[in-house]
VEXDREN-2710 file (C-alpha; in Angstrom, 1 decimal):
% VEXDREN-2710
k/r/px/py/pz
1/MET/31.6/33.9/-67.2
2/PHE/34.6/31.9/-66.2
3/TRP/36.8/34.9/-65.4
4/LYS/34.3/36.1/-62.6
5/LEU/34.8/32.9/-60.8
6/PRO/36.8/33.5/-57.5
7/SER/38.9/30.4/-58.1
8/LEU/40.0/31.5/-61.8
9/SER/40.4/35.2/-61.4
10/ALA/40.5/38.3/-59.1
11/SER/37.1/40.0/-58.7
12/CYS/36.1/42.7/-61.2
13/PRO/37.0/46.3/-60.0
14/VAL/33.6/47.5/-61.1
15/GLU/31.9/44.8/-58.8
16/SER/34.3/45.9/-55.9
17/ILE/33.0/49.4/-56.2
18/LEU/29.3/48.3/-56.3
19/ASP/29.9/46.2/-53.3
20/LYS/30.6/49.5/-51.3
21/GLU/28.0/51.0/-49.3
22/ASN/28.8/54.4/-50.5
23/PHE/30.4/55.1/-53.9
24/THR/30.0/57.9/-56.5
25/LEU/29.6/57.8/-60.2
26/GLU/33.0/59.3/-60.7
27/GLU/34.6/56.2/-59.1
28/LEU/32.9/54.1/-61.6
29/LEU/33.8/56.3/-64.5
30/ASP/37.5/56.1/-63.3
31/GLU/37.6/52.3/-63.8
32/GLU/38.9/51.1/-67.0
33/GLU/36.4/48.1/-67.3
34/ILE/33.2/50.1/-67.0
35/ILE/32.5/50.1/-70.7
36/GLN/33.2/46.4/-70.9
37/GLU/30.8/45.8/-68.0
38/CYS/28.2/47.9/-69.7
39/LYS/28.4/45.9/-73.0
40/ALA/28.3/42.7/-71.0
41/LEU/25.0/43.9/-69.6
42/ASN/26.2/43.9/-65.9
43/SER/22.7/44.1/-64.2
44/ARG/24.0/45.8/-61.0
45/LEU/25.9/48.4/-62.9
46/ILE/23.1/49.1/-65.4
47/ASN/20.6/49.5/-62.6
48/PHE/22.7/52.1/-60.9
49/LEU/23.4/54.0/-64.2
50/ARG/19.7/54.1/-65.4
51/ASP/18.8/56.2/-62.4
52/ARG/17.7/59.7/-63.4
53/ALA/20.4/61.4/-61.2
54/GLN/23.1/59.3/-62.8
55/VAL/21.9/59.9/-66.4
56/GLU/21.7/63.7/-65.6
57/GLN/25.3/63.7/-64.3
58/LEU/26.5/61.7/-67.4
59/LEU/24.8/64.2/-69.7
60/ARG/26.5/67.1/-67.8
61/TYR/29.9/65.6/-68.5
62/VAL/28.8/65.3/-72.2
63/VAL/27.4/68.8/-72.9
64/GLU/29.0/71.1/-70.2
65/GLU/32.3/72.7/-70.3
66/PRO/34.6/71.7/-67.4
67/PRO/35.7/74.4/-64.9
68/GLU/39.0/76.2/-65.6
69/ASP/40.6/74.6/-62.6
70/ALA/39.4/71.0/-63.4
71/ASP/41.9/68.2/-63.5
72/SER/42.5/66.1/-66.6
73/LYS/40.1/63.4/-65.7
74/ARG/37.2/65.9/-65.5
75/VAL/38.4/67.6/-68.8
76/PHE/39.0/64.5/-70.9
77/LYS/38.3/61.0/-69.3
78/PHE/34.9/61.5/-67.7
79/PRO/33.3/63.2/-70.8
80/PHE/34.6/60.4/-73.0
81/ILE/33.5/57.5/-70.7
82/ALA/30.1/59.2/-70.2
83/CYS/29.6/59.4/-74.0
84/GLU/30.6/55.7/-74.3
85/VAL/28.0/54.7/-71.8
86/PHE/25.4/56.2/-73.9
87/THR/26.8/54.7/-77.2
88/CYS/26.6/51.2/-75.7
89/GLU/22.9/51.7/-76.6
90/ILE/21.5/50.2/-73.4
91/ASP/17.7/50.5/-73.8
92/VAL/16.9/51.4/-70.2
93/ILE/19.4/54.2/-70.0
94/LEU/18.3/55.7/-73.2
95/LYS/14.7/55.4/-72.2
96/THR/15.4/57.3/-69.0
97/LEU/16.9/60.1/-71.2
98/ALA/14.3/60.1/-74.0
99/GLU/11.2/60.1/-71.8
100/ASP/12.3/62.9/-69.5
101/GLU/11.9/66.3/-71.1
102/GLU/14.1/68.1/-68.6
103/LEU/16.9/65.7/-69.6
104/MET/16.3/66.3/-73.1
105/ASN/16.4/70.0/-72.5
106/LEU/19.8/69.5/-70.8
107/LEU/21.1/67.5/-73.8
108/PHE/20.1/70.1/-76.3
109/SER/21.2/73.1/-74.1
110/PHE/24.7/72.4/-75.8
111/LEU/23.3/74.1/-78.9
112/ARG/22.4/77.3/-77.1
113/PRO/24.3/80.3/-78.8
114/ASN/25.4/82.0/-75.5
115/ARG/27.7/79.2/-74.6
116/PRO/31.0/77.8/-76.0
117/HIS/30.9/74.8/-78.3
118/SER/34.3/72.9/-78.2
119/ALA/34.9/70.4/-81.1
120/PHE/35.3/67.4/-78.8
121/LEU/32.1/68.1/-76.8
122/ALA/30.3/68.6/-80.2
123/GLY/31.5/65.1/-81.1
124/TYR/30.0/63.5/-77.9
125/PHE/26.8/65.5/-78.4
126/SER/26.7/64.1/-82.0
127/LYS/27.1/60.5/-80.9
128/VAL/24.5/60.7/-78.2
129/PHE/21.9/62.3/-80.7
130/ILE/22.6/59.7/-83.2
131/CYS/22.1/56.9/-80.6
132/LEU/18.7/58.5/-79.8
133/MET/17.9/58.6/-83.4
134/LEU/18.7/55.0/-83.8
135/ARG/17.0/53.6/-80.7
136/LYS/14.5/56.2/-79.7
137/SER/13.7/57.8/-82.9
138/VAL/9.9/58.4/-82.2
139/GLN/10.6/60.2/-78.8
140/LEU/13.4/62.2/-80.4
141/MET/11.3/63.4/-83.4
142/ASN/8.3/64.2/-81.0
143/TYR/10.6/66.4/-79.0
144/ILE/12.0/68.2/-82.0
145/GLN/8.6/68.8/-83.4
146/VAL/7.7/70.6/-80.1
147/HIS/11.0/72.4/-79.9
148/GLN/11.6/73.6/-83.5
149/ASP/14.2/76.1/-82.2
150/VAL/16.6/73.1/-82.4
151/PHE/16.7/73.6/-86.2
152/HIS/18.0/77.1/-85.9
153/GLN/20.5/76.1/-83.4
154/LEU/21.8/73.2/-85.4
155/VAL/22.0/75.3/-88.6
156/ASP/23.8/78.1/-86.8
157/LEU/26.5/75.6/-85.8
158/ILE/26.8/73.8/-89.1
159/GLY/30.3/74.9/-89.4
160/ILE/31.2/72.3/-86.8
161/THR/31.5/68.9/-88.7
162/SER/30.0/66.9/-85.7
163/ILE/26.8/69.2/-85.9
164/MET/26.8/68.8/-89.7
165/GLU/26.7/65.0/-89.3
166/VAL/23.7/65.5/-87.0
167/LEU/21.8/67.5/-89.7
168/VAL/22.7/65.0/-92.4
169/ARG/21.1/62.3/-90.2
170/LEU/18.1/64.5/-89.4
171/VAL/17.3/65.3/-93.2
172/GLY/17.0/61.7/-94.0
173/ALA/20.4/60.5/-95.3
174/ASP/19.8/57.5/-93.0
175/ASP/16.0/57.5/-93.5
176/HIS/15.5/53.9/-92.5
177/VAL/15.6/54.9/-89.0
178/TYR/12.3/56.6/-89.0
179/PRO/9.3/54.3/-88.6
180/ASN/7.0/56.8/-90.3
181/CYS/9.6/58.1/-92.9
182/LEU/7.3/59.8/-95.3
183/ASP/5.5/61.8/-92.6
184/VAL/8.8/62.9/-91.1
185/MET/10.2/63.9/-94.5
186/GLN/7.0/65.9/-95.3
187/TRP/7.1/67.6/-91.9
188/LEU/10.8/68.7/-92.5
189/ALA/9.9/70.0/-95.9
190/ASN/7.0/72.0/-94.6
191/SER/9.4/73.6/-91.9
192/ASN/11.9/76.4/-92.9
193/LEU/14.9/74.0/-92.4
194/LEU/15.9/73.9/-96.0
195/GLU/15.9/77.7/-96.4
196/MET/18.1/78.1/-93.4
197/ILE/20.7/75.6/-94.7
198/VAL/20.6/77.1/-98.3
199/ASP/21.2/80.6/-96.8
200/LYS/24.4/79.4/-95.2
201/LEU/25.9/79.3/-98.7
202/SER/25.9/83.2/-98.6
203/SER/29.2/84.8/-99.1
204/SER/29.1/86.4/-95.7
205/CYS/29.6/82.9/-94.1
206/PRO/33.1/81.4/-93.7
207/PRO/34.5/78.6/-96.0
208/GLU/33.8/75.8/-93.4
209/VAL/30.2/76.7/-93.2
210/HIS/29.8/76.7/-97.0
211/ALA/31.4/73.2/-97.1
212/ASN/29.2/71.7/-94.5
213/ALA/26.1/73.4/-95.7
214/ALA/26.8/71.9/-99.3
215/GLU/27.5/68.5/-97.9
216/THR/24.1/68.5/-96.0
217/LEU/22.2/69.7/-99.2
218/CYS/24.0/67.1/-101.3
219/ALA/22.8/64.5/-98.7
220/ILE/19.3/65.6/-99.4
221/THR/19.8/65.2/-103.2
222/ARG/20.9/61.7/-102.7
223/ASN/17.8/60.8/-100.8
224/VAL/15.4/61.0/-103.8
225/PRO/12.6/60.7/-104.0
226/SER/11.7/62.6/-101.0
227/ALA/9.7/65.8/-100.1
228/LEU/13.0/67.7/-99.1
229/ALA/14.7/66.7/-102.4
230/THR/11.8/67.8/-104.5
231/LYS/11.7/71.1/-102.6
232/LEU/15.4/71.6/-103.1
233/SER/15.2/70.9/-106.8
234/SER/12.4/73.4/-107.4
235/PRO/13.3/76.4/-109.6
236/SER/12.9/78.9/-106.7
237/PHE/15.5/77.0/-104.7
238/VAL/17.9/76.6/-107.7
239/ALA/17.6/80.4/-108.2
240/ARG/18.3/80.8/-104.6
241/ILE/21.4/78.7/-104.7
242/PHE/22.7/80.4/-107.8
243/GLY/21.9/83.8/-106.2
244/HIS/24.3/83.0/-103.3
245/ALA/26.9/81.6/-105.8
246/LEU/27.0/84.8/-107.8
247/GLU/26.3/87.5/-105.2
248/ASP/30.0/88.2/-104.6
249/SER/32.7/87.6/-107.2
250/HIS/35.4/87.6/-104.5
251/SER/33.7/84.8/-102.5
252/LYS/35.2/81.8/-104.4
253/SER/34.3/79.4/-101.6
254/GLY/30.4/80.2/-101.9
255/LEU/30.6/79.7/-105.6
256/VAL/32.5/76.4/-105.5
257/HIS/30.1/74.8/-102.9
258/SER/27.0/76.3/-104.4
259/LEU/27.9/74.6/-107.7
260/SER/28.7/71.4/-105.9
261/VAL/25.0/71.4/-104.9
262/CYS/23.9/72.1/-108.4
263/ILE/26.0/69.2/-109.6
264/SER/24.4/67.0/-107.1
265/LEU/21.0/68.1/-108.2
266/LEU/22.0/67.0/-111.8
267/ASP/23.9/63.8/-110.8
268/PRO/23.2/62.6/-107.3
269/LYS/25.4/59.6/-107.6
270/ARG/28.4/61.8/-108.5
271/SER/28.3/63.5/-105.1
272/ALA/27.8/60.2/-103.3
273/ILE/31.1/58.9/-104.8
274/ALA/32.8/62.1/-103.7
275/SER/31.5/61.9/-100.1
276/PRO/33.1/59.3/-97.9
277/LEU/30.7/60.2/-95.2
278/MET/27.9/58.8/-97.1
279/TYR/29.4/55.2/-97.1
280/SER/28.8/55.0/-93.6
281/PHE/25.2/56.5/-93.8
282/ARG/23.7/54.6/-96.5
283/ASN/23.6/50.9/-97.6
284/GLN/25.4/50.7/-100.8
285/GLN/23.8/48.6/-103.6
286/MET/25.5/46.9/-106.5
287/TYR/23.2/48.6/-108.9
288/GLU/20.9/51.6/-108.8
289/PRO/18.6/52.8/-111.5
290/PRO/19.2/56.2/-113.1
291/ILE/17.6/59.0/-111.3
292/PRO/15.5/61.2/-113.7
293/ILE/16.3/64.9/-113.6
294/ASN/13.3/67.4/-113.5
295/PRO/13.6/69.6/-116.7
296/GLU/12.5/72.6/-114.5
297/THR/15.6/72.2/-112.4
298/ILE/17.7/72.4/-115.6
299/ASN/15.8/75.2/-117.1
300/ALA/16.3/77.3/-113.8
301/MET/20.1/76.9/-114.2
302/LEU/20.4/78.0/-117.8
303/PRO/19.8/81.9/-117.2
304/LYS/22.9/81.8/-115.1
305/LEU/25.3/80.4/-117.7
306/GLY/26.2/83.9/-119.1
307/ASP/27.4/84.9/-115.6
308/LEU/29.4/81.6/-115.2
309/LEU/31.0/82.1/-118.6
310/THR/32.1/85.6/-117.6
311/LEU/34.0/84.0/-114.7
312/LEU/35.8/81.8/-117.1
313/ASN/37.5/84.8/-118.7
314/VAL/41.0/84.9/-117.3
315/LEU/42.2/88.2/-118.9
316/SER/41.0/90.4/-116.1
317/ASP/42.5/88.3/-113.4
318/GLU/46.0/89.8/-112.3
319/ASN/47.0/86.8/-110.0
320/PHE/50.0/84.8/-110.8
321/LEU/51.4/81.4/-109.6
322/PRO/55.1/80.4/-110.1
323/THR/55.5/76.8/-111.0
324/THR/58.3/74.5/-111.7
325/TYR/57.8/75.0/-115.4
326/GLY/57.1/78.6/-115.4
327/GLU/54.2/80.8/-114.4
328/LEU/50.5/80.8/-114.5
329/ARG/49.0/84.4/-115.2
330/PRO/46.5/83.7/-113.7
331/PRO/46.1/80.2/-112.2
332/LEU/42.9/78.4/-113.3
333/GLY/41.6/78.3/-109.8
334/LYS/39.3/76.0/-108.1
335/HIS/36.2/78.1/-109.0
336/ARG/36.8/77.9/-112.7
337/LEU/37.6/74.3/-112.5
338/LYS/34.2/73.8/-110.7
339/ILE/32.3/75.8/-113.3
340/VAL/33.8/73.5/-116.0
341/GLU/32.8/70.4/-113.9
342/PHE/29.3/71.8/-113.7
343/ILE/29.2/72.3/-117.5
344/ALA/30.4/68.8/-118.1
345/VAL/27.6/67.3/-115.8
346/LEU/25.0/69.6/-117.3
347/PHE/25.9/68.5/-120.9
348/ARG/25.6/64.8/-119.7
349/THR/21.9/65.3/-118.8
350/GLY/21.1/65.4/-122.6
351/ASN/18.7/68.2/-122.1
352/GLU/18.1/69.8/-125.6
353/ALA/17.5/73.3/-124.0
354/ALA/20.8/73.1/-122.2
355/GLU/22.7/72.0/-125.4
356/LYS/21.2/75.0/-127.3
357/GLU/22.2/77.4/-124.6
358/LEU/25.7/76.0/-124.3
359/ILE/26.3/76.5/-128.0
360/SER/24.7/79.9/-128.4
361/SER/26.5/81.3/-125.3
362/GLY/29.9/80.1/-126.6
363/THR/30.4/78.1/-123.4
364/ILE/31.8/75.1/-125.3
365/GLN/34.3/77.1/-127.3
366/ARG/35.5/78.8/-124.1
367/VAL/36.2/75.5/-122.2
368/ILE/38.0/74.1/-125.2
369/ASP/40.1/77.1/-125.3
370/LEU/40.9/76.6/-121.6
371/PHE/42.0/72.9/-122.5
372/PHE/44.8/74.3/-124.6
373/GLU/45.6/77.4/-122.6
374/TYR/46.3/75.3/-119.4
375/PRO/48.2/72.2/-120.7
376/TYR/49.3/70.9/-117.4
377/ASN/45.9/71.0/-115.5
378/ASN/44.9/67.3/-115.7
379/ALA/41.6/67.8/-113.8
380/LEU/40.6/70.4/-116.3
381/HIS/41.5/68.1/-119.3
382/HIS/39.3/65.5/-117.7
383/HIS/36.3/67.6/-117.6
384/VAL/36.8/69.0/-121.0
385/GLU/37.3/65.6/-122.4
386/SER/33.9/64.6/-120.9
387/ILE/32.3/67.6/-122.5
388/ILE/33.9/66.8/-126.0
389/LEU/32.8/63.1/-125.8
390/SER/29.2/64.3/-124.9
391/CYS/29.2/66.5/-127.9
392/LEU/30.5/63.8/-130.3
393/GLU/28.0/61.2/-128.9
394/SER/25.1/63.6/-129.3
395/LYS/22.4/62.7/-131.7
396/ASN/22.2/66.4/-132.7
397/ASP/24.3/67.2/-135.7
398/ALA/24.4/70.8/-134.9
399/ILE/26.5/70.2/-131.8
400/VAL/28.9/68.0/-133.7
401/ASP/29.1/70.8/-136.4
402/HIS/29.6/73.4/-133.7
403/LEU/32.4/71.4/-132.1
404/LEU/34.4/70.4/-135.2
405/GLN/33.8/73.5/-137.4
406/GLU/33.2/76.6/-135.3
407/CYS/35.4/75.4/-132.4
408/ASP/38.0/74.1/-134.9
409/LEU/38.7/71.3/-132.6
410/ILE/40.6/69.1/-135.1
411/ARG/43.0/71.7/-136.1
412/LYS/43.8/72.5/-132.5
413/LEU/44.3/68.9/-131.6
414/ILE/46.7/68.5/-134.5
415/GLN/48.6/71.7/-133.8
416/THR/49.2/70.9/-130.1
417/ASP/50.3/67.5/-130.9
418/LYS/52.8/68.8/-133.4
419/HIS/54.1/71.6/-131.2
420/PRO/53.6/70.3/-127.7
421/PHE/55.7/72.9/-125.9
422/LEU/54.8/76.3/-124.5
423/SER/55.1/79.1/-127.1
424/GLY/56.1/81.9/-124.7
425/ASP/53.3/84.1/-125.9
426/ASN/52.6/86.7/-123.1
427/ASN/49.0/86.7/-124.1
428/GLN/48.6/83.1/-123.0
429/PRO/48.0/82.3/-119.2
430/THR/50.7/79.5/-119.1
431/LEU/54.3/80.9/-119.5
432/PRO/57.6/79.1/-119.6
433/ALA/60.3/79.9/-117.2
434/ALA/63.0/82.1/-118.5
435/GLY/66.1/80.1/-119.5
436/LYS/64.4/76.8/-119.0
437/HIS/63.0/74.3/-121.5
438/ALA/59.4/73.7/-120.6
439/PRO/58.3/70.1/-120.4
440/ARG/56.0/68.5/-122.9
441/ALA/52.4/69.4/-122.8
442/GLY/50.5/67.4/-120.2
443/ASN/47.3/67.1/-122.4
444/ILE/48.7/64.9/-125.1
445/GLY/47.3/61.7/-123.7
446/HIS/43.7/63.3/-123.7
447/ILE/44.3/64.4/-127.2
448/THR/45.1/60.9/-128.3
449/ARG/41.9/59.5/-126.5
450/ILE/39.8/62.2/-128.2
451/SER/41.3/61.6/-131.6
452/ASN/40.7/57.9/-131.2
453/LYS/37.1/58.5/-130.2
454/LEU/36.7/60.6/-133.4
455/VAL/38.0/57.7/-135.5
456/GLN/35.7/55.3/-133.6
457/LEU/32.5/57.5/-133.9
458/GLY/33.4/58.4/-137.5
459/GLY/32.5/54.9/-138.6
460/SER/28.9/55.2/-137.4
461/ASN/28.3/59.0/-137.6
462/SER/28.1/60.4/-141.1
463/CYS/28.5/64.0/-139.8
464/ILE/31.8/63.2/-138.0
465/GLN/32.9/61.1/-141.0
466/THR/32.3/64.1/-143.4
467/HIS/34.4/66.4/-141.2
468/LEU/37.2/63.9/-141.0
469/GLN/37.4/62.8/-144.6
470/GLY/37.4/66.5/-145.8
471/ASN/40.4/67.3/-143.8
472/SER/43.6/66.2/-145.4
473/GLU/45.9/67.3/-142.5
474/TRP/43.9/65.0/-140.2
475/ASN/44.1/62.1/-142.6
476/GLU/47.9/62.4/-142.9
477/TRP/48.3/62.9/-139.1
478/GLN/46.1/59.9/-138.4
479/ALA/47.9/57.6/-140.7
480/ASN/51.5/58.6/-139.7
481/VAL/51.2/59.7/-136.0
482/LEU/48.1/58.4/-134.4
483/GLN/48.2/54.8/-135.7
484/GLU/51.8/54.5/-134.8
485/ARG/51.3/55.9/-131.4
486/ASN/48.4/53.5/-130.8
487/ALA/50.7/50.7/-131.8
488/VAL/53.3/51.9/-129.3
489/GLU/50.8/52.4/-126.5
490/ASN/49.0/49.1/-126.9
491/VAL/50.0/47.4/-123.6
492/TYR/48.8/44.0/-125.1
493/ARG/51.7/44.1/-127.4
494/TRP/54.4/45.0/-124.9
495/ALA/57.1/42.4/-124.4
496/CYS/58.7/43.7/-121.2
497/GLY/57.3/44.9/-118.1
498/ARG/53.6/44.2/-118.6
499/PRO/51.7/42.4/-116.0
500/THR/50.3/39.4/-117.7
501/ALA/46.6/39.4/-118.2
502/LEU/44.6/36.4/-117.2
503/GLN/43.4/35.8/-120.7
504/ASP/47.2/35.8/-122.0
505/ARG/48.2/32.9/-119.9
506/ILE/48.5/29.8/-122.0
507/SER/49.1/26.4/-120.5
508/ASP/49.7/24.2/-123.5
509/GLU/52.9/22.1/-123.7
510/ASP/54.7/24.3/-126.3
511/ASP/54.3/27.4/-124.2
512/LEU/55.7/25.4/-121.2
513/ARG/58.6/24.3/-123.2
514/ASP/59.2/27.8/-124.4
515/ARG/59.3/29.2/-120.8
516/ASP/61.6/26.3/-119.8
517/TYR/63.8/27.2/-122.6
518/ASP/63.9/30.9/-121.5
519/VAL/64.9/29.8/-118.0
520/ALA/67.8/27.7/-119.5
521/ILE/69.0/30.6/-121.7
522/LEU/68.9/32.9/-118.7
523/ALA/70.8/30.5/-116.5
524/ASN/73.4/30.0/-119.2
525/THR/73.8/33.8/-119.9
526/LEU/74.2/34.6/-116.2
527/SER/76.7/31.6/-115.8
528/GLN/78.9/33.1/-118.4
529/ALA/78.5/36.7/-117.3
530/PHE/79.0/36.2/-113.5
531/GLY/80.8/32.9/-113.1
532/TYR/78.3/30.9/-111.4
533/LYS/76.1/27.8/-112.5
534/TRP/72.7/26.4/-111.5
535/ASN/73.0/23.5/-109.3
536/ASP/70.5/20.9/-110.9
537/ASP/71.5/17.7/-109.1
538/ASN/67.8/16.9/-109.2
539/LYS/68.0/16.7/-112.9
540/GLU/70.0/13.5/-112.7
541/ASP/67.3/11.9/-110.8
542/ASN/64.2/13.3/-112.5
543/GLY/65.7/13.8/-116.0
544/THR/64.3/17.5/-116.0
545/LEU/64.2/20.2/-113.6
546/ASP/60.8/20.4/-112.2
547/ARG/59.4/24.0/-112.1
548/ASP/58.2/23.5/-108.5
549/ASP/61.6/22.1/-107.2
550/GLU/63.8/24.1/-105.0
551/CYS/66.5/25.7/-107.0
552/SER/70.0/26.6/-105.6
553/CYS/72.8/28.8/-106.9
554/THR/76.5/28.2/-106.2
555/THR/79.2/30.9/-106.8
556/HIS/82.7/30.3/-108.1
557/GLY/85.8/32.3/-107.7
558/TYR/84.4/34.2/-104.7
559/GLY/84.6/31.6/-101.9
560/ASP/82.5/28.5/-101.2
561/THR/79.3/30.2/-100.1
562/THR/76.2/28.6/-101.4
563/PHE/73.0/30.8/-101.8
564/LYS/69.8/28.9/-101.8
565/ASP/66.3/30.4/-102.6
566/PRO/63.5/29.6/-100.0
567/PRO/61.7/26.3/-100.8
568/ASN/58.6/28.1/-102.0
569/THR/60.4/30.3/-104.6
570/TRP/59.1/28.4/-107.4
571/GLU/55.8/27.3/-106.1
572/ASN/53.8/29.7/-108.1
573/LYS/55.7/29.4/-111.4
574/GLU/52.7/28.0/-113.2
575/LYS/50.8/31.1/-112.2
576/SER/53.3/33.6/-113.6
577/ASN/55.1/34.2/-116.8
578/HIS/58.1/35.8/-115.0
579/THR/61.3/34.5/-113.4
580/ARG/62.9/36.3/-110.6
581/VAL/66.6/35.9/-109.8
582/GLY/68.0/36.4/-106.4
583/CYS/70.9/38.4/-105.2
584/ILE/74.3/37.5/-106.6
585/PRO/77.5/38.5/-104.7
586/ILE/80.1/40.2/-107.0
587/SER/82.7/41.0/-104.5
588/ASP/83.1/41.6/-100.7
589/THR/81.9/45.1/-101.0
590/GLN/79.6/44.8/-104.1
591/HIS/76.4/43.0/-104.8
592/LEU/74.5/42.6/-108.0
593/CYS/70.8/42.6/-107.0
594/LEU/68.5/41.2/-109.5
595/SER/65.7/40.6/-107.2
596/ASN/63.6/43.3/-108.9
597/ILE/64.5/42.5/-112.5
598/THR/61.6/40.8/-114.4
599/PHE/62.2/38.5/-117.3
600/PRO/59.0/37.9/-119.2
601/ARG/58.3/35.1/-121.6
602/HIS/58.6/35.5/-125.3
END
């Protein structure tokens, strides 16, 4: 390269070190350009670093804690640079590591339980492991198959996020790295790896362990079809997961993350959207076919619905949470919200046995009551609305009758809309603050959407139509309130402040004349109001003011200052239905700024 020529640049510091008769690895690691030289495949440097002694020393920087009296370079710089050397993915260096069992033992010695595991060294270990998986996957998997205690050590450290990422890679979230993927997945399924990860959902584990174990299990569910995913969705494992979720009513973390795994079993794509980690691990496709759910998986979940329904009862909870509008006695809590989300996903599977169980257990009625008991919890409203829509769109008339008749949904929607403020009833979990006027209920928008869905489906579903037509209160409310609200909230009819949709932009001559006429009226109005006029000297030459011409504005009565807009101010007028006006000086100390005022077309 030209910068290495003596006539054009100084010699490279790394080359200067390599030219010495005696030099150390630390001297190279201390040079800023070592990583650049590695990526440039400097042959002299790589031949030195590929030596077994140098690879061993690099590994020690990566996996061993520095001495207490070590300087900052030994603590921070050398481990970082050593890790970066491995992540340059130079084949001969990785080959030296992967084909030497003693060096592999040194690498995995980081996982031993009798030593400290700092977060930044765990990150370096994770990066080296992933490089080996990408470039030396056969040698790595052969080593793990011989040393299966690696599984135990990884799972024991799953609370460290970097180690969790290693497990996610290992269980096949990035399965294209395995040349014999099916064999590896079957071998992993035959091991006890899955049992160990599921048991980390136990209430005896801390929340960070619950979270990372759930993320790893969700990664397995997203990798269907695979032997591990099939094993995880079996009835025995579903029962095992629910056992950990419900073994201790005080462990909310275990319940929440166990239900996250169950939700992922029912809807793997849902957990993929919620996990930003997966976007770096899997190739995203524009379309993926729906993943069929094993009915046995659903049937294994149904016996636990009664226990989950008990947890939705808020009467026995004595916690309270002060808010800006009053008090929550008790707050809904993340665990109850996760239960409602699980019910919504379970309903969307369309499983008949699940629908019958949800009706007979009173689960649907309870979640609808929560919708009205917590009028300011938008996340709850979203999930309950999903449940209601699933009921309305069901082909089973028994579900529709249960929703509209036994749950009395229509009356509750109307009454909440007519009285959208807190009642102050001490038996309700949401109470207004003393002496303060509570804000309007936060679920009115969801009520409007549910009501519109009722009207829409009533035209094609005779069961819904029968319930609506036989309710005089509904007919009156729909005609006088709902229709008027829809007209007001129809953004396509708004005349002010609406971003113009592409299909609304009309380019015929009449519309252009109308918009020019609006500009003329605006100019005349502003001239009368603020004492300035548009300088349209170009009009004398061209007859009309071209929309793409530069426009200037001259003030009168406040000095001779002339304010001109930039030349490109009007360039995009044809692409917009709005006119922006610049800043108009009113006095020496006051300005009228109209730069953010939008004047739409009529």
